[in-house]
C-alpha positions in Angstrom: -3.2 20.9 -13.6 -4.3 18.0 -11.4 -7.8 16.7 -10.9 -7.8 18.0 -7.3 -7.0 21.5 -8.6 -9.8 21.3 -11.2 -12.2 21.0 -8.3 -11.3 24.4 -7.0 -13.5 27.3 -8.1 -12.3 29.3 -11.2 -13.0 32.8 -12.3 -14.9 32.7 -15.6 -13.5 36.1 -16.5 -10.0 34.7 -16.5 -10.9 31.7 -18.7 -8.5 30.6 -21.4 -9.2 28.2 -24.3 -7.4 25.4 -22.3 -9.5 26.1 -19.2 -12.7 26.1 -21.3 -11.7 22.8 -22.9 -10.9 21.3 -19.5 -14.3 22.4 -18.1 -16.3 21.2 -21.1 -14.5 17.9 -21.7 -12.7 17.0 -18.5 -12.7 13.3 -19.0 -11.4 13.5 -22.5 -8.6 15.9 -21.5 -7.7 13.7 -18.5 -7.6 10.6 -20.7 -5.2 12.3 -23.1 -3.0 13.5 -20.3 -3.0 10.0 -18.8 -2.2 8.4 -22.2 0.8 10.8 -22.7 2.1 10.2 -19.2 1.7 6.4 -19.3 3.4 6.3 -22.7 6.3 8.3 -21.5 6.5 6.1 -18.4 6.6 2.9 -20.5 9.3 4.4 -22.8 11.3 5.5 -19.8 11.1 2.0 -18.3 12.3 0.4 -21.6 15.1 3.0 -21.9 16.2 2.1 -18.4 16.3 -1.6 -19.4 14.2 -2.8 -16.5 14.7 -6.4 -15.7 11.4 -7.2 -14.1 13.4 -9.6 -12.0 10.7 -10.3 -9.4 8.3 -11.2 -12.2 10.8 -13.8 -13.3 10.9 -15.2 -9.8 7.1 -15.4 -9.8 7.3 -17.4 -13.1 9.9 -19.7 -11.6 7.6 -20.3 -8.6 4.8 -21.2 -11.0 7.0 -23.7 -12.8 8.2 -25.2 -9.5 4.6 -25.6 -8.3 3.6 -27.2 -11.7 6.5 -29.6 -11.6 6.0 -30.7 -7.9 9.5 -29.5 -6.9 10.4 -27.8 -3.6 9.2 -24.2 -3.6 11.6 -23.1 -0.8 14.7 -24.7 -2.2 14.2 -22.9 -5.5 16.3 -20.0 -6.5 15.7 -17.9 -9.6 17.5 -15.5 -11.9 21.2 -14.7 -11.9 20.7 -13.1 -8.5 19.7 -16.5 -7.0 16.5 -15.1 -5.4 14.5 -17.5 -3.2 10.7 -17.8 -2.8 9.5 -15.9 0.3 5.7 -15.9 -0.3 3.1 -18.4 1.1 2.5 -21.4 -1.2 -0.9 -20.1 -2.2 0.9 -17.3 -4.2 2.7 -20.0 -6.2 -0.6 -21.4 -7.3 -1.6 -18.0 -8.6 1.6 -17.6 -10.4 1.2 -20.8 -12.5 -0.5 -19.0 -15.4 2.7 -17.0 -15.9 4.2 -20.2 -17.3 1.7 -20.4 -20.1 3.1 -17.4 -22.1 6.6 -16.5 -23.3 8.8 -14.1 -21.3 8.4 -11.1 -23.7 4.6 -11.4 -23.7 4.6 -11.9 -20.0 6.5 -8.7 -19.4 4.3 -6.7 -21.7 1.1 -8.1 -20.1 2.5 -7.5 -16.6 3.3 -3.9 -17.4 -0.1 -3.2 -18.9 -1.8 -5.0 -16.0 0.1 -3.1 -13.4 -0.8 0.2 -15.0 -4.4 -0.8 -15.1 -4.2 -1.8 -11.4 -2.5 1.5 -10.6 -5.6 3.3 -12.1 -7.8 1.1 -9.9 -5.7 2.2 -6.9 -6.3 5.8 -7.7 -10.0 5.3 -8.4 -10.5 3.4 -5.1 -8.4 6.0 -3.2 -10.6 8.8 -4.5 -13.7 6.9 -3.5 -12.2 6.4 -0.1 -11.7 10.1 0.5 -15.1 11.0 -1.1 -13.6 12.8 -4.1 -14.3 14.4 -6.5 -17.4 16.4 -5.7 -17.8 18.4 -8.8 -15.5 16.8 -11.4 -16.5 13.5 -13.0 -14.7 10.7 -11.2 -13.2 9.1 -14.4 -11.7 12.5 -15.2 -10.3 12.8 -11.6 -9.0 9.3 -11.7 -7.2 9.7 -15.0 -5.7 13.1 -14.2 -4.4 12.0 -10.8 -3.0 8.8 -12.4 -1.1 10.8 -15.0 0.6 12.6 -12.1 1.2 10.0 -9.5 2.4 7.2 -11.7 5.9 8.8 -11.4 6.3 8.3 -7.7 9.2 6.0 -6.9 7.3 3.1 -5.3 5.1 2.8 -8.5 8.1 3.1 -10.8 10.0 0.4 -8.8 6.9 -1.9 -8.7 6.7 -1.9 -12.5 10.5 -2.1 -12.8 10.6 -5.3 -10.9 7.2 -6.6 -12.1 5.9 -6.7 -8.5 2.4 -7.4 -7.2 2.1 -4.5 -4.7 -0.6 -2.8 -6.7 -2.7 -5.9 -6.8 -2.5 -6.2 -3.0 -3.5 -2.6 -2.6 -6.4 -3.0 -4.9 -7.7 -6.0 -3.0 -7.5 -4.1 0.3 -8.9 -0.9 -1.0 -11.8 -2.8 -2.7 -12.8 -4.1 0.7 -12.4 -0.9 2.6 -14.5 1.1 0.1 -17.4 -1.4 0.1 -20.7 -0.7 1.9 -20.8 -2.0 5.4 -24.0 -3.9 4.5 -22.0 -6.1 2.1 -21.6 -9.4 3.8 -18.7 -10.4 1.5 -16.5 -7.4 2.5 -13.3 -8.9 3.8 -12.6 -11.3 1.0 -10.1 -8.9 -0.6 -8.1 -8.5 2.6 -8.1 -12.3 3.1 -6.9 -13.0 -0.4 -4.2 -10.3 -0.1 -3.0 -11.9 3.2 -3.0 -15.3 1.5 -0.7 -14.0 -1.2 1.6 -12.1 1.2 1.2 -12.0 5.0 1.6 -8.3 5.7 -2.0 -7.2 4.6 -3.3 -9.4 7.5 -2.8 -6.4 9.7 -5.9 -4.9 8.1 -7.9 -7.8 9.5 -6.4 -7.1 13.0 -7.2 -3.5 12.7 -10.9 -4.2 11.8 -11.2 -6.8 14.6 -9.8 -4.3 17.1 -12.1 -1.5 15.9 -15.1 -3.9 16.0 -14.2 -5.2 19.5 -14.0 -1.6 20.9 -17.3 -0.7 19.3 -18.9 -3.9 20.6 -17.6 -3.2 24.1 -19.2 0.2 24.0 -22.5 -1.3 23.0 -22.4 -3.9 25.7 -21.6 -1.3 28.3 -24.5 0.7 27.1 -26.8 -2.2 27.9 -27.1 -3.7 24.4 -27.3 -7.4 23.9 -24.7 -9.7 22.3 -26.6 -9.6 18.9 -26.6 -5.8 18.9 -22.8 -5.7 19.7 -22.1 -7.6 16.5 -21.1 -5.0 13.9 -19.8 -4.7 10.3 -16.1 -4.3 11.4 -16.2 -7.6 13.3 -17.9 -9.3 10.4 -15.4 -8.0 7.9 -12.5 -9.1 10.0 -14.1 -12.6 10.3 -14.7 -12.8 6.6 -11.1 -11.8 6.0 -9.8 -14.4 8.4 -12.0 -17.1 7.0 -10.8 -16.3 3.4 -7.2 -16.4 4.5 -7.7 -19.8 6.1 -9.3 -21.0 2.9 -6.2 -19.9 0.9 -4.0 -21.8 3.4 -6.2 -24.9 3.2 -6.2 -24.9 -0.6 -2.4 -24.6 -0.7 -2.1 -27.4 1.9 -4.3 -29.7 -0.3 -2.3 -29.0 -3.5 1.2 -28.4 -2.0 1.2 -30.2 1.4 5.0 -30.4 1.7 5.6 -26.8 0.8 2.8 -25.6 3.1 4.2 -27.5 6.1 7.7 -26.1 5.5 6.4 -22.5 5.1 4.4 -22.5 8.3 7.0 -24.3 10.4 10.2 -22.7 9.0 10.1 -20.1 6.2 7.6 -17.8 7.9 10.1 -17.3 10.8 13.1 -16.6 8.5 12.8 -12.9 8.0 16.4 -12.5 6.9 15.8 -14.9 4.0 14.2 -12.0 2.1 17.5 -10.0 2.0 19.9 -7.8 3.9 18.2 -5.8 6.6 20.4 -2.7 6.4 20.2 -2.1 2.6 18.6 1.2 1.6 15.9 -0.5 -0.3 14.5 -1.7 3.1 12.3 1.2 4.2 11.0 -0.4 7.4 11.8 0.7 10.9 14.0 -2.4 11.2 16.1 -1.2 8.2 16.2 2.3 9.5 17.5 1.1 12.9 20.0 -1.2 11.3 21.5 1.8 9.4 21.3 4.0 12.5 23.0 1.5 14.8 25.5 0.3 12.1 24.5 -3.3 12.6 23.1 -6.1 10.5 20.5 -7.0 13.2 19.1 -4.3 15.5 17.6 -7.1 17.6 15.7 -6.1 20.8 15.8 -2.4 19.8 13.7 -3.2 16.7 11.3 -5.4 18.6 10.6 -2.6 21.1 10.3 0.1 18.5 8.1 -2.1 16.2 5.9 -3.0 19.1 5.4 0.6 20.1 4.7 1.6 16.5 2.2 -1.2 16.0 0.3 -0.3 19.1 0.3 3.4 18.2 -0.6 2.8 14.6 -3.4 0.4 15.3 -4.8 2.7 18.0 -4.8 5.7 15.6 -6.3 3.6 12.8 -9.1 2.2 15.1 -9.7 5.6 16.6 -10.1 7.2 13.2 -12.5 4.5 12.0 -14.6 4.8 15.1 -15.0 8.5 14.4 -16.0 7.8 10.8 -12.7 8.9 9.3 -12.3 5.8 7.1 -9.6 7.2 4.8 -7.3 8.2 7.6 -7.9 4.8 9.3 -7.0 2.9 6.1 -3.8 4.9 5.4 -2.7 4.8 9.0 -3.1 1.0 9.1 -1.2 0.6 5.8 1.7 2.8 7.0 1.8 0.9 10.3 2.1 -2.4 8.4 5.0 -1.0 6.3 6.8 0.4 9.4 6.7 -2.7 11.5 7.3 -5.3 8.8 10.8 -6.8 9.1 11.4 -5.9 5.4 9.5 -3.2 3.5 11.1 -2.7 0.2 10.7 0.8 -1.3 8.2 -0.6 -3.9 5.9 -1.8 -1.0 5.2 1.8 -0.4 2.7 2.1 -3.2 0.4 3.2 -0.4 2.0 6.6 -1.0 -0.6 7.0 -3.6 -3.7 6.8 -1.3 -1.6 8.9 1.2 -1.0 11.7 -1.2 -4.6 11.7 -2.4 -5.8 11.9 1.2 -3.5 14.8 2.0 -4.6 16.6 -1.2 -8.2 16.0 -0.4 -7.8 17.5 3.1 -6.1 20.6 1.6 -9.1 21.0 -0.8 -11.5 21.0 2.2 -10.0 24.2 3.7 -9.1 27.7 2.6 -6.8 30.5 3.6 -3.7 29.8 5.8 -4.9 26.3 6.8 -5.2 25.3 3.1 -1.8 26.7 2.3 -0.3 24.6 5.2 -2.0 21.5 4.1 -1.0 22.0 0.4 2.6 22.5 1.6 2.4 19.2 3.5 1.0 17.5 0.4 3.7 18.8 -1.9 6.5 18.0 0.5 5.3 14.5 0.9 4.9 14.2 -2.8 8.4 15.4 -3.5 9.7 12.8 -1.0 8.1 10.0 -2.8 9.1 11.3 -6.3 12.6 12.3 -5.4 14.2 8.8 -5.4 16.3 10.2 -2.5 16.9 6.8 -1.0 18.9 5.8 -4.0 21.2 8.9 -3.7 23.3 7.2 -1.0 26.0 4.6 -1.7 24.3 1.2 -2.1 25.5 -2.1 -3.6 24.1 -5.5 -2.9 26.3 -7.5 -0.5 28.7 -4.6 0.0 27.2 -3.4 3.3 27.9 0.3 2.4 24.8 1.3 4.4 26.5 0.3 7.6 28.8 3.3 7.3 26.4 6.1 6.5 26.8 9.6 7.9 23.8 11.6 9.3 22.7 13.1 5.9 22.9 9.7 4.2 20.8 8.2 7.0 18.1 10.8 6.4 18.1 10.2 2.7 17.9 6.4 3.1 15.1 6.7 5.6 12.7 9.0 3.7 9.8 6.6 3.7 9.8 5.6 7.4 10.1 9.3 8.2 7.1 10.0 5.9 5.2 7.2 7.5 5.8 8.6 11.0 4.8 12.0 9.9 1.5 10.6 8.6 0.9 8.9 11.9 1.6 12.2 13.7 -0.9 14.0 11.4 -3.4 11.3 12.2 -2.9 11.8 15.9 -3.2 15.6 15.5 -6.4 15.2 13.5 -7.9 12.9 16.2 -7.2 15.5 18.9 -8.9 18.2 16.9 -12.1 16.1 16.3 -14.9 17.1 18.6 -17.8 15.9 16.5 -20.0 12.9 17.3 -18.6 9.5 17.0 -19.6 7.0 14.3 -23.3 5.8 14.4 -23.9 2.9 16.6 -24.5 0.6 13.7 -21.1 1.3 12.2 -22.6 2.9 9.1 -19.8 5.4 8.8 -17.8 2.8 7.1 
């Protein structure tokens, strides 16, 4: 039984000892379930002999930065993986060099599980749940269930930083609009990895539309300034500070990153491999080519415009959770490379869909629960790995129709989420967000 199900009314006449225990000690029972699930998860990862290969790359970046060597000539591990992140990330990775590899792996696993719980907690806060159950109980119960989705599994398998980035962004998006420091998390996330910068663009766009409305209504320039514009400005300033700090400490690497590496999208890996769950990867597999070229630029441009419009429209109508998830999905779709583990935003997505189902009854609730479970099964199925895939063998260029569907499950899920967002906006007929932006 999940935390979302625990919020539904129960018939006391049908109570069992387990139900009584769940109602009387929900946090304790959820903590036990979470402990069992996380322990099984940790054991399963060890039995699978996870390499945490990306964590080893991060450690190598930290060493390279400490030794003053060239960050972007460095390759690490037997796979000869290069550094693709901004130089600011290497500065954050230097503490990884202070401990041995076994201790680093243990700490990274424990830290990522803690960050995952934070993602669930912030996602529940984003959707305004739970309403009757204690939030710690809901957080732990949902964490016990969703830790098994493929993006989370793969994030911990590789020792990735996706959960940290999601926490930084969600931390910002769930803060009160009166908080003048909101935006720092997005700026830091963008400084570590560029993709989260789209959240700043989304906030700036929303704020600009809102300001335009105020100005057309006769308000002055001071009245047009709003929390969304401020948050975008704080995020941008924070990002610039990270770039400046990296330039002061690593001037050569900073110059090379912003003049060369940032434009080398193919440096990250092969576009067509099934692990790439972006629109570019899907098009490469569909067109049986290493580089979909102009086709991808057109599709990505349309997806970016649509996704940002839906995200901004949702936020202007006070639907913050839909706005955040729509923006995240848009970033994943339009990025040149979105590895499957980047899709940890599946966790807020599933929590949002489950929350929507809880808010209805009858046939509508059944439809929304069906949507939630189907999306959950997609992210738990590991379906993208069912197709032939071997690094440097280009097997994905010869897929049939069924294999293409299996290797494109996340882009399909992302497009479905955008379609649901559009449908929800069409159904909304209530008042827009208050003029001061307080619906944030």
